[in-house]
Structures are given as C-alpha cells and as structure tokens.
N, CA, C, O and the ligand as a Tripos MOL2 file, in Angstrom:
@<TRIPOS>MOLECULE
protein
  269   267    68     0     0
PROTEIN
NO_CHARGES

@<TRIPOS>ATOM
      1 N          10.0680    6.0900    0.1690 N.3       1 MET1
      2 CA          9.7000    7.4460   -0.2780 C.3       1 MET1
      3 C           9.7910    8.4080    0.9460 C.2       1 MET1
      4 O           9.2840    8.1440    2.0370 O.2       1 MET1
      5 N          10.4500    9.4900    0.6810 N.am      2 GLU2
      6 CA         10.6440   10.5050    1.7290 C.3       2 GLU2
      7 C           9.9020   11.7750    1.3020 C.2       2 GLU2
      8 O           9.4900   11.9450    0.1550 O.2       2 GLU2
      9 N           9.7620   12.6420    2.2870 N.am      3 GLU3
     10 CA          9.0770   13.8660    2.0100 C.3       3 GLU3
     11 C           9.9810   14.9720    2.6480 C.2       3 GLU3
     12 O          10.4700   14.8420    3.7700 O.2       3 GLU3
     13 N          10.1540   15.9850    1.9160 N.am      4 CYS4
     14 CA         10.9120   17.1070    2.3660 C.3       4 CYS4
     15 C          10.2640   17.8220    3.4730 C.2       4 CYS4
     16 O           9.0840   18.1360    3.3150 O.2       4 CYS4
     17 N          10.8590   18.1280    4.5740 N.am      5 THR5
     18 CA         10.3120   18.8180    5.6010 C.3       5 THR5
     19 C          10.1960   20.2790    5.3720 C.2       5 THR5
     20 O           9.4990   20.9710    6.1140 O.2       5 THR5
     21 N          10.8940   20.8010    4.3090 N.am      6 LYS6
     22 CA         10.9360   22.1870    4.0670 C.3       6 LYS6
     23 C           9.9160   22.5810    2.9250 C.2       6 LYS6
     24 O           9.0390   23.4240    3.1090 O.2       6 LYS6
     25 N          10.0980   21.9080    1.7330 N.am      7 CYS7
     26 CA          9.2180   22.2430    0.5750 C.3       7 CYS7
     27 C           8.0650   21.2370    0.4760 C.2       7 CYS7
     28 O           7.1480   21.4580   -0.3150 O.2       7 CYS7
     29 N           8.0740   20.1470    1.2440 N.am      8 GLY8
     30 CA          6.9150   19.2320    1.2690 C.3       8 GLY8
     31 C           6.8450   18.2840    0.0750 C.2       8 GLY8
     32 O           5.8880   17.5180   -0.0400 O.2       8 GLY8
     33 N           7.8440   18.3170   -0.8240 N.am      9 LYS9
     34 CA          7.7510   17.5330   -2.0640 C.3       9 LYS9
     35 C           8.3140   16.0720   -1.7240 C.2       9 LYS9
     36 O           9.2390   15.9140   -0.9270 O.2       9 LYS9
     37 N           7.7100   15.0680   -2.3620 N.am     10 PRO10
     38 CA          8.1900   13.6880   -2.1880 C.3      10 PRO10
     39 C           9.3550   13.3950   -3.0200 C.2      10 PRO10
     40 O           9.4620   13.9770   -4.0990 O.2      10 PRO10
     41 N          10.2730   12.5240   -2.6240 N.am     11 PHE11
     42 CA         11.3960   12.1460   -3.4800 C.3      11 PHE11
     43 C          11.8750   10.7420   -3.0440 C.2      11 PHE11
     44 O          11.5500   10.2390   -1.9690 O.2      11 PHE11
     45 N          12.6870   10.1380   -3.9760 N.am     12 LYS12
     46 CA         13.1770    8.8210   -3.6730 C.3      12 LYS12
     47 C          14.5120    8.7820   -3.0890 C.2      12 LYS12
     48 O          15.3240    9.6150   -3.4900 O.2      12 LYS12
     49 N          14.8760    7.8950   -2.1580 N.am     13 VAL13
     50 CA         16.1010    7.7900   -1.5360 C.3      13 VAL13
     51 C          16.6560    6.4640   -1.8050 C.2      13 VAL13
     52 O          15.9640    5.4720   -1.5760 O.2      13 VAL13
     53 N          17.8790    6.3530   -2.2850 N.am     14 SER14
     54 CA         18.5340    5.0100   -2.3010 C.3      14 SER14
     55 C          19.9340    5.1270   -1.7800 C.2      14 SER14
     56 O          20.5740    6.1740   -1.8730 O.2      14 SER14
     57 N          20.4200    3.9790   -1.2010 N.am     15 GLU15
     58 CA         21.6660    3.9620   -0.5440 C.3      15 GLU15
     59 C          22.7330    3.4420   -1.4890 C.2      15 GLU15
     60 O          22.5430    2.4500   -2.1920 O.2      15 GLU15
     61 N          23.8600    4.1380   -1.4870 N.am     16 HIS16
     62 CA         24.9890    3.6460   -2.2850 C.3      16 HIS16
     63 C          25.9820    3.1150   -1.2340 C.2      16 HIS16
     64 O          26.5550    3.8790   -0.4580 O.2      16 HIS16
     65 N          26.1620    1.8200   -1.2340 N.am     17 ASN17
     66 CA         27.0920    1.1710   -0.2410 C.3      17 ASN17
     67 C          28.5180    1.1510   -0.9190 C.2      17 ASN17
     68 O          28.6380    0.8840   -2.1150 O.2      17 ASN17
     69 N          29.4960    1.4170   -0.1800 N.am     18 LEU18
     70 CA         30.8530    1.2770   -0.6040 C.3      18 LEU18
     71 C          31.2770   -0.1400   -0.4430 C.2      18 LEU18
     72 O          30.8180   -0.7810    0.5030 O.2      18 LEU18
     73 N          32.0880   -0.6760   -1.2540 N.am     19 ILE19
     74 CA         32.5760   -2.1140   -1.0860 C.3      19 ILE19
     75 C          33.5250   -2.2560   -0.0090 C.2      19 ILE19
     76 O          33.5450   -3.2840    0.6680 O.2      19 ILE19
     77 N          34.3390   -1.2630    0.2020 N.am     20 MET20
     78 CA         35.2710   -1.3250    1.3320 C.3      20 MET20
     79 C          34.4890   -1.1850    2.6860 C.2      20 MET20
     80 O          33.5740   -0.3800    2.8560 O.2      20 MET20
     81 N          34.9090   -1.9700    3.5280 N.am     21 PRO21
     82 CA         34.2100   -1.8290    4.8590 C.3      21 PRO21
     83 C          34.6040   -0.4690    5.5000 C.2      21 PRO21
     84 O          35.7700   -0.1950    5.7840 O.2      21 PRO21
     85 N          33.5560    0.3560    5.7050 N.am     22 GLY22
     86 CA         33.8120    1.6590    6.0940 C.3      22 GLY22
     87 C          33.3270    1.9500    7.4650 C.2      22 GLY22
     88 O          32.5940    1.1240    8.0070 O.2      22 GLY22
     89 N          33.6500    3.0000    8.0570 N.am     23 THR23
     90 CA         33.0190    3.3610    9.3370 C.3      23 THR23
     91 C          31.6010    3.8200    9.1080 C.2      23 THR23
     92 O          31.3300    4.6250    8.2170 O.2      23 THR23
     93 N          30.7310    3.3210    9.8910 N.am     24 LYS24
     94 CA         29.3520    3.7730    9.7500 C.3      24 LYS24
     95 C          29.2220    5.2590   10.2780 C.2      24 LYS24
     96 O          29.3870    5.5650   11.4590 O.2      24 LYS24
     97 N          28.9350    6.0680    9.3520 N.am     25 GLU25
     98 CA         28.7630    7.4870    9.7870 C.3      25 GLU25
     99 C          27.3570    7.9520    9.2970 C.2      25 GLU25
    100 O          26.7350    7.4090    8.3840 O.2      25 GLU25
    101 N          26.9540    8.9870    9.9930 N.am     26 LYS26
    102 CA         25.6620    9.6110    9.5870 C.3      26 LYS26
    103 C          25.9110   10.4770    8.3120 C.2      26 LYS26
    104 O          26.7320   11.3930    8.2680 O.2      26 LYS26
    105 N          25.1280   10.0920    7.3020 N.am     27 GLU27
    106 CA         25.2570   10.8010    6.0540 C.3      27 GLU27
    107 C          23.9850   11.6260    5.8180 C.2      27 GLU27
    108 O          22.8930   11.1730    6.1640 O.2      27 GLU27
    109 N          24.1010   12.7970    5.2520 N.am     28 PRO28
    110 CA         22.9190   13.5780    5.0770 C.3      28 PRO28
    111 C          22.0790   13.1420    3.8750 C.2      28 PRO28
    112 O          22.6140   12.7430    2.8410 O.2      28 PRO28
    113 N          20.8070   13.2200    4.0220 N.am     29 ILE29
    114 CA         19.8470   13.0670    2.9970 C.3      29 ILE29
    115 C          19.3540   14.4740    2.5550 C.2      29 ILE29
    116 O          18.6760   15.1830    3.2990 O.2      29 ILE29
    117 N          19.7110   14.8160    1.3740 N.am     30 ASN30
    118 CA         19.3480   16.2170    0.9040 C.3      30 ASN30
    119 C          18.1840   16.1580   -0.0360 C.2      30 ASN30
    120 O          18.1080   15.2840   -0.8990 O.2      30 ASN30
    121 N          17.2690   17.0960    0.1320 N.am     31 CYS31
    122 CA         16.1500   17.2350   -0.8090 C.3      31 CYS31
    123 C          16.7040   17.5480   -2.1540 C.2      31 CYS31
    124 O          17.5430   18.4410   -2.2780 O.2      31 CYS31
    125 N          16.2480   16.8100   -3.2320 N.am     32 PRO32
    126 CA         16.6690   17.1440   -4.6160 C.3      32 PRO32
    127 C          16.1110   18.4610   -5.1770 C.2      32 PRO32
    128 O          16.6560   19.0190   -6.1290 O.2      32 PRO32
    129 N          15.0330   18.9430   -4.5810 N.am     33 TYR33
    130 CA         14.4770   20.1060   -5.1210 C.3      33 TYR33
    131 C          14.9910   21.3870   -4.4410 C.2      33 TYR33
    132 O          15.3000   22.3340   -5.1630 O.2      33 TYR33
    133 N          15.1000   21.4810   -3.1650 N.am     34 CYS34
    134 CA         15.5360   22.7180   -2.5080 C.3      34 CYS34
    135 C          16.9140   22.5550   -1.7590 C.2      34 CYS34
    136 O          17.4300   23.5290   -1.2100 O.2      34 CYS34
    137 N          17.4970   21.3190   -1.7430 N.am     35 ASN35
    138 CA         18.7280   21.0130   -1.1760 C.3      35 ASN35
    139 C          18.7580   21.1200    0.3550 C.2      35 ASN35
    140 O          19.8440   21.2150    0.9270 O.2      35 ASN35
    141 N          17.6530   21.1100    1.0100 N.am     36 HIS36
    142 CA         17.5390   21.1440    2.4060 C.3      36 HIS36
    143 C          17.8570   19.7080    2.9190 C.2      36 HIS36
    144 O          17.4120   18.7000    2.3690 O.2      36 HIS36
    145 N          18.6790   19.6940    4.0420 N.am     37 THR37
    146 CA         19.0630   18.4010    4.6600 C.3      37 THR37
    147 C          17.8420   17.9400    5.4320 C.2      37 THR37
    148 O          17.4980   18.5170    6.4640 O.2      37 THR37
    149 N          17.2010   16.9220    4.9430 N.am     38 VAL38
    150 CA         15.9650   16.3790    5.6100 C.3      38 VAL38
    151 C          16.2800   15.5590    6.7550 C.2      38 VAL38
    152 O          15.6170   15.6510    7.7880 O.2      38 VAL38
    153 N          17.3150   14.7110    6.6280 N.am     39 ASP39
    154 CA         17.6340   13.7520    7.7010 C.3      39 ASP39
    155 C          19.0370   13.3470    7.6650 C.2      39 ASP39
    156 O          19.6480   13.5570    6.6160 O.2      39 ASP39
    157 N          19.6420   12.8000    8.6460 N.am     40 LYS40
    158 CA         20.9670   12.1960    8.6440 C.3      40 LYS40
    159 C          20.8350   10.7690    9.1020 C.2      40 LYS40
    160 O          20.3520   10.5120   10.2050 O.2      40 LYS40
    161 N          21.2350    9.8860    8.3180 N.am     41 ARG41
    162 CA         21.1280    8.3710    8.6160 C.3      41 ARG41
    163 C          22.3940    7.6960    8.4690 C.2      41 ARG41
    164 O          23.2090    8.0640    7.6230 O.2      41 ARG41
    165 N          22.6130    6.6810    9.2870 N.am     42 THR42
    166 CA         23.8430    5.9020    9.2340 C.3      42 THR42
    167 C          23.9330    5.1340    7.9400 C.2      42 THR42
    168 O          22.9740    4.4960    7.5070 O.2      42 THR42
    169 N          25.0850    5.2030    7.3340 N.am     43 SER43
    170 CA         25.3020    4.5560    6.0210 C.3      43 SER43
    171 C          26.7460    4.1400    5.8480 C.2      43 SER43
    172 O          27.6370    4.8140    6.3640 O.2      43 SER43
    173 N          27.0110    3.0550    5.1400 N.am     44 ASN44
    174 CA         28.3610    2.7000    4.8600 C.3      44 ASN44
    175 C          28.8850    3.4800    3.6230 C.2      44 ASN44
    176 O          30.0840    3.4920    3.3440 O.2      44 ASN44
    177 N          27.9510    4.1240    2.8980 N.am     45 GLY45
    178 CA         28.2810    4.9080    1.7470 C.3      45 GLY45
    179 C          27.6760    6.2300    1.7570 C.2      45 GLY45
    180 O          28.0150    7.0490    2.6120 O.2      45 GLY45
    181 N          26.8590    6.4830    0.9280 N.am     46 TRP46
    182 CA         26.1020    7.7430    0.9330 C.3      46 TRP46
    183 C          24.6160    7.5740    0.4380 C.2      46 TRP46
    184 O          24.2590    6.5220   -0.0930 O.2      46 TRP46
    185 N          23.8040    8.5790    0.6140 N.am     47 TRP47
    186 CA         22.4710    8.5810    0.2210 C.3      47 TRP47
    187 C          22.3300    9.3270   -1.0970 C.2      47 TRP47
    188 O          22.8790   10.4160   -1.2650 O.2      47 TRP47
    189 N          21.6010    8.7450   -2.0180 N.am     48 ASP48
    190 CA         21.2530    9.3930   -3.2820 C.3      48 ASP48
    191 C          19.8200    9.7020   -3.2900 C.2      48 ASP48
    192 O          19.0000    8.8540   -2.9370 O.2      48 ASP48
    193 N          19.4540   10.9520   -3.7010 N.am     49 THR49
    194 CA         18.0790   11.2700   -3.7090 C.3      49 THR49
    195 C          17.7290   11.6770   -5.1730 C.2      49 THR49
    196 O          18.5370   12.2800   -5.8790 O.2      49 THR49
    197 N          16.5430   11.3330   -5.5720 N.am     50 SER50
    198 CA         16.1110   11.7130   -6.8970 C.3      50 SER50
    199 C          14.6780   12.2550   -6.9080 C.2      50 SER50
    200 O          13.8230   11.8920   -6.1010 O.2      50 SER50
    201 N          14.4810   13.1460   -7.8770 N.am     51 LYS51
    202 CA         13.1550   13.7830   -8.0670 C.3      51 LYS51
    203 C          12.2090   12.8570   -8.5280 C.2      51 LYS51
    204 O          12.6030   11.8770   -9.1610 O.2      51 LYS51
    205 N          10.9250   13.0400   -8.2830 N.am     52 LEU52
    206 CA          9.8670   12.2700   -8.9410 C.3      52 LEU52
    207 C           9.3700   13.1010  -10.1700 C.2      52 LEU52
    208 O           9.5900   14.3090  -10.2560 O.2      52 LEU52
    209 N           8.6920   12.3920  -11.1090 N.am     53 SER53
    210 CA          8.1000   13.0450  -12.1640 C.3      53 SER53
    211 C           6.7720   13.7800  -11.6800 C.2      53 SER53
    212 O           6.2310   13.4130  -10.6380 O.2      53 SER53
    213 N           6.2780   14.7700  -12.4070 N.am     54 ASP54
    214 CA          5.0980   15.4220  -11.9540 C.3      54 ASP54
    215 C           3.9480   14.4870  -11.7450 C.2      54 ASP54
    216 O           3.1310   14.6970  -10.8490 O.2      54 ASP54
    217 N           3.8570   13.3760  -12.6180 N.am     55 LYS55
    218 CA          2.8170   12.3990  -12.4650 C.3      55 LYS55
    219 C           3.0090   11.6470  -11.1560 C.2      55 LYS55
    220 O           2.0400   11.3470  -10.4590 O.2      55 LYS55
    221 N           4.1840   11.3610  -10.8440 N.am     56 GLU56
    222 CA          4.4770   10.5040   -9.6440 C.3      56 GLU56
    223 C           4.1550   11.3420   -8.3840 C.2      56 GLU56
    224 O           3.6090   10.8100   -7.4170 O.2      56 GLU56
    225 N           4.4850   12.6290   -8.3930 N.am     57 ILE57
    226 CA          4.0860   13.5770   -7.3280 C.3      57 ILE57
    227 C           2.6310   13.6260   -7.1620 C.2      57 ILE57
    228 O           2.1180   13.5780   -6.0440 O.2      57 ILE57
    229 N           1.9270   13.7240   -8.2850 N.am     58 GLU58
    230 CA          0.4670   13.8590   -8.1900 C.3      58 GLU58
    231 C          -0.1490   12.6260   -7.5770 C.2      58 GLU58
    232 O          -1.0600   12.7140   -6.7540 O.2      58 GLU58
    233 N           0.3840   11.4010   -8.0100 N.am     59 GLU59
    234 CA         -0.1890   10.1860   -7.5080 C.3      59 GLU59
    235 C           0.2100   10.0210   -6.0080 C.2      59 GLU59
    236 O          -0.5800    9.5060   -5.2160 O.2      59 GLU59
    237 N           1.3480   10.4300   -5.6550 N.am     60 TYR60
    238 CA          1.7310   10.3580   -4.2630 C.3      60 TYR60
    239 C           0.8590   11.1580   -3.3730 C.2      60 TYR60
    240 O           0.5250   10.7270   -2.2700 O.2      60 TYR60
    241 N           0.4590   12.3850   -3.8510 N.am     61 LEU61
    242 CA         -0.3740   13.2430   -3.0710 C.3      61 LEU61
    243 C          -1.7490   12.8480   -2.9970 C.2      61 LEU61
    244 O          -2.4180   13.0870   -1.9910 O.2      61 LEU61
    245 N          -2.2400   12.2240   -4.0580 N.am     62 LYS62
    246 CA         -3.6400   11.6970   -4.1950 C.3      62 LYS62
    247 C          -3.7170   10.5150   -3.1150 C.2      62 LYS62
    248 O          -4.6830   10.4480   -2.3560 O.2      62 LYS62
    249 N          -2.7060    9.6160   -3.0710 N.am     63 LYS63
    250 CA         -2.7080    8.5420   -2.1690 C.3      63 LYS63
    251 C          -2.7320    9.0200   -0.7770 C.2      63 LYS63
    252 O          -3.5190    8.5770    0.0610 O.2      63 LYS63
    253 N          -1.8740    9.9120   -0.5530 N.am     64 LYS64
    254 CA         -1.6920   10.5450    0.8550 C.3      64 LYS64
    255 C          -3.0700   11.1510    1.2940 C.2      64 LYS64
    256 O          -3.4540   11.0230    2.4560 O.2      64 LYS64
    257 N          -3.7480   11.7580    0.4250 N.am     65 LYS65
    258 CA         -5.0120   12.3980    0.8250 C.3      65 LYS65
    259 C          -6.0890   11.3580    1.1100 C.2      65 LYS65
    260 O          -6.9020   11.4980    2.0230 O.2      65 LYS65
    261 N          -6.0590   10.2440    0.2400 N.am     66 GLY66
    262 CA         -7.0780    9.3180    0.2700 C.3      66 GLY66
    263 C          -7.0010    8.2410    1.4680 C.2      66 GLY66
    264 O          -7.9270    7.4830    1.7580 O.2      66 GLY66
    265 N          -5.8430    8.2870    2.0710 N.am     67 GLU67
    266 CA         -5.6410    7.2520    3.1730 C.3      67 GLU67
    267 C          -5.6600    7.8480    4.5140 C.2      67 GLU67
    268 O          -5.5090    7.1370    5.5070 O.2      67 GLU67
    269 ZN         12.7310   20.3760   -0.3190 Zn       68 ZN68
@<TRIPOS>BOND
     1     1     2 1
     2     2     3 1
     3     3     4 2
     4     3     5 am
     5     5     6 1
     6     6     7 1
     7     7     8 2
     8     7     9 am
     9     9    10 1
    10    10    11 1
    11    11    12 2
    12    11    13 am
    13    13    14 1
    14    14    15 1
    15    15    16 2
    16    15    17 am
    17    17    18 1
    18    18    19 1
    19    19    20 2
    20    19    21 am
    21    21    22 1
    22    22    23 1
    23    23    24 2
    24    23    25 am
    25    25    26 1
    26    26    27 1
    27    27    28 2
    28    27    29 am
    29    29    30 1
    30    30    31 1
    31    31    32 2
    32    31    33 am
    33    33    34 1
    34    34    35 1
    35    35    36 2
    36    35    37 am
    37    37    38 1
    38    38    39 1
    39    39    40 2
    40    39    41 am
    41    41    42 1
    42    42    43 1
    43    43    44 2
    44    43    45 am
    45    45    46 1
    46    46    47 1
    47    47    48 2
    48    47    49 am
    49    49    50 1
    50    50    51 1
    51    51    52 2
    52    51    53 am
    53    53    54 1
    54    54    55 1
    55    55    56 2
    56    55    57 am
    57    57    58 1
    58    58    59 1
    59    59    60 2
    60    59    61 am
    61    61    62 1
    62    62    63 1
    63    63    64 2
    64    63    65 am
    65    65    66 1
    66    66    67 1
    67    67    68 2
    68    67    69 am
    69    69    70 1
    70    70    71 1
    71    71    72 2
    72    71    73 am
    73    73    74 1
    74    74    75 1
    75    75    76 2
    76    75    77 am
    77    77    78 1
    78    78    79 1
    79    79    80 2
    80    79    81 am
    81    81    82 1
    82    82    83 1
    83    83    84 2
    84    83    85 am
    85    85    86 1
    86    86    87 1
    87    87    88 2
    88    87    89 am
    89    89    90 1
    90    90    91 1
    91    91    92 2
    92    91    93 am
    93    93    94 1
    94    94    95 1
    95    95    96 2
    96    95    97 am
    97    97    98 1
    98    98    99 1
    99    99   100 2
   100    99   101 am
   101   101   102 1
   102   102   103 1
   103   103   104 2
   104   103   105 am
   105   105   106 1
   106   106   107 1
   107   107   108 2
   108   107   109 am
   109   109   110 1
   110   110   111 1
   111   111   112 2
   112   111   113 am
   113   113   114 1
   114   114   115 1
   115   115   116 2
   116   115   117 am
   117   117   118 1
   118   118   119 1
   119   119   120 2
   120   119   121 am
   121   121   122 1
   122   122   123 1
   123   123   124 2
   124   123   125 am
   125   125   126 1
   126   126   127 1
   127   127   128 2
   128   127   129 am
   129   129   130 1
   130   130   131 1
   131   131   132 2
   132   131   133 am
   133   133   134 1
   134   134   135 1
   135   135   136 2
   136   135   137 am
   137   137   138 1
   138   138   139 1
   139   139   140 2
   140   139   141 am
   141   141   142 1
   142   142   143 1
   143   143   144 2
   144   143   145 am
   145   145   146 1
   146   146   147 1
   147   147   148 2
   148   147   149 am
   149   149   150 1
   150   150   151 1
   151   151   152 2
   152   151   153 am
   153   153   154 1
   154   154   155 1
   155   155   156 2
   156   155   157 am
   157   157   158 1
   158   158   159 1
   159   159   160 2
   160   159   161 am
   161   161   162 1
   162   162   163 1
   163   163   164 2
   164   163   165 am
   165   165   166 1
   166   166   167 1
   167   167   168 2
   168   167   169 am
   169   169   170 1
   170   170   171 1
   171   171   172 2
   172   171   173 am
   173   173   174 1
   174   174   175 1
   175   175   176 2
   176   175   177 am
   177   177   178 1
   178   178   179 1
   179   179   180 2
   180   179   181 am
   181   181   182 1
   182   182   183 1
   183   183   184 2
   184   183   185 am
   185   185   186 1
   186   186   187 1
   187   187   188 2
   188   187   189 am
   189   189   190 1
   190   190   191 1
   191   191   192 2
   192   191   193 am
   193   193   194 1
   194   194   195 1
   195   195   196 2
   196   195   197 am
   197   197   198 1
   198   198   199 1
   199   199   200 2
   200   199   201 am
   201   201   202 1
   202   202   203 1
   203   203   204 2
   204   203   205 am
   205   205   206 1
   206   206   207 1
   207   207   208 2
   208   207   209 am
   209   209   210 1
   210   210   211 1
   211   211   212 2
   212   211   213 am
   213   213   214 1
   214   214   215 1
   215   215   216 2
   216   215   217 am
   217   217   218 1
   218   218   219 1
   219   219   220 2
   220   219   221 am
   221   221   222 1
   222   222   223 1
   223   223   224 2
   224   223   225 am
   225   225   226 1
   226   226   227 1
   227   227   228 2
   228   227   229 am
   229   229   230 1
   230   230   231 1
   231   231   232 2
   232   231   233 am
   233   233   234 1
   234   234   235 1
   235   235   236 2
   236   235   237 am
   237   237   238 1
   238   238   239 1
   239   239   240 2
   240   239   241 am
   241   241   242 1
   242   242   243 1
   243   243   244 2
   244   243   245 am
   245   245   246 1
   246   246   247 1
   247   247   248 2
   248   247   249 am
   249   249   250 1
   250   250   251 1
   251   251   252 2
   252   251   253 am
   253   253   254 1
   254   254   255 1
   255   255   256 2
   256   255   257 am
   257   257   258 1
   258   258   259 1
   259   259   260 2
   260   259   261 am
   261   261   262 1
   262   262   263 1
   263   263   264 2
   264   263   265 am
   265   265   266 1
   266   266   267 1
   267   267   268 2
@<TRIPOS>SUBSTRUCTURE
     1 MET1         2 RESIDUE 1 A MET
     2 GLU2         6 RESIDUE 1 A GLU
     3 GLU3        10 RESIDUE 1 A GLU
     4 CYS4        14 RESIDUE 1 A CYS
     5 THR5        18 RESIDUE 1 A THR
     6 LYS6        22 RESIDUE 1 A LYS
     7 CYS7        26 RESIDUE 1 A CYS
     8 GLY8        30 RESIDUE 1 A GLY
     9 LYS9        34 RESIDUE 1 A LYS
    10 PRO10       38 RESIDUE 1 A PRO
    11 PHE11       42 RESIDUE 1 A PHE
    12 LYS12       46 RESIDUE 1 A LYS
    13 VAL13       50 RESIDUE 1 A VAL
    14 SER14       54 RESIDUE 1 A SER
    15 GLU15       58 RESIDUE 1 A GLU
    16 HIS16       62 RESIDUE 1 A HIS
    17 ASN17       66 RESIDUE 1 A ASN
    18 LEU18       70 RESIDUE 1 A LEU
    19 ILE19       74 RESIDUE 1 A ILE
    20 MET20       78 RESIDUE 1 A MET
    21 PRO21       82 RESIDUE 1 A PRO
    22 GLY22       86 RESIDUE 1 A GLY
    23 THR23       90 RESIDUE 1 A THR
    24 LYS24       94 RESIDUE 1 A LYS
    25 GLU25       98 RESIDUE 1 A GLU
    26 LYS26      102 RESIDUE 1 A LYS
    27 GLU27      106 RESIDUE 1 A GLU
    28 PRO28      110 RESIDUE 1 A PRO
    29 ILE29      114 RESIDUE 1 A ILE
    30 ASN30      118 RESIDUE 1 A ASN
    31 CYS31      122 RESIDUE 1 A CYS
    32 PRO32      126 RESIDUE 1 A PRO
    33 TYR33      130 RESIDUE 1 A TYR
    34 CYS34      134 RESIDUE 1 A CYS
    35 ASN35      138 RESIDUE 1 A ASN
    36 HIS36      142 RESIDUE 1 A HIS
    37 THR37      146 RESIDUE 1 A THR
    38 VAL38      150 RESIDUE 1 A VAL
    39 ASP39      154 RESIDUE 1 A ASP
    40 LYS40      158 RESIDUE 1 A LYS
    41 ARG41      162 RESIDUE 1 A ARG
    42 THR42      166 RESIDUE 1 A THR
    43 SER43      170 RESIDUE 1 A SER
    44 ASN44      174 RESIDUE 1 A ASN
    45 GLY45      178 RESIDUE 1 A GLY
    46 TRP46      182 RESIDUE 1 A TRP
    47 TRP47      186 RESIDUE 1 A TRP
    48 ASP48      190 RESIDUE 1 A ASP
    49 THR49      194 RESIDUE 1 A THR
    50 SER50      198 RESIDUE 1 A SER
    51 LYS51      202 RESIDUE 1 A LYS
    52 LEU52      206 RESIDUE 1 A LEU
    53 SER53      210 RESIDUE 1 A SER
    54 ASP54      214 RESIDUE 1 A ASP
    55 LYS55      218 RESIDUE 1 A LYS
    56 GLU56      222 RESIDUE 1 A GLU
    57 ILE57      226 RESIDUE 1 A ILE
    58 GLU58      230 RESIDUE 1 A GLU
    59 GLU59      234 RESIDUE 1 A GLU
    60 TYR60      238 RESIDUE 1 A TYR
    61 LEU61      242 RESIDUE 1 A LEU
    62 LYS62      246 RESIDUE 1 A LYS
    63 LYS63      250 RESIDUE 1 A LYS
    64 LYS64      254 RESIDUE 1 A LYS
    65 LYS65      258 RESIDUE 1 A LYS
    66 GLY66      262 RESIDUE 1 A GLY
    67 GLU67      266 RESIDUE 1 A GLU
    68 ZN68       269 GROUP 0 **** ****
C-alpha cells in the first residue's frame, strides 16, 4: 500500500512485468486520484496503481491512527 505525497490518499500498487527481458528502468508510480508522480522505481515493466474503495480508505486511515 502506498500513500500519495500530494493528496494523502492510499492506493494499491502492482507491478506488470514484461516477458521480454528488458532494461531495468525507473518507472513512475502515479497517484490514481490526482495523477501526481509519487515515486520512481526500477521495474522490468511498469507500475499499475488502483484506487481503494471508500471503505478501504476508511479502514486504512483507522489502522494508521490506531498504531
Ligand atoms: Zn494524489
């Protein structure tokens, strides 16, 4: 789970690897809410980000507060 450094919302990141051996390049991780580039990480493919549901966001924030 990642958190956007701009809008502060949590989102999921998954890596899509290409089958062809590629050059390892830094690929951007973009916030699915505001499109801000949160980070750049080395990947053989690219990073896919997806929004959480309102309920998942609520639970994430609750957990974050409680710990
Ligand atoms: Zn954002």
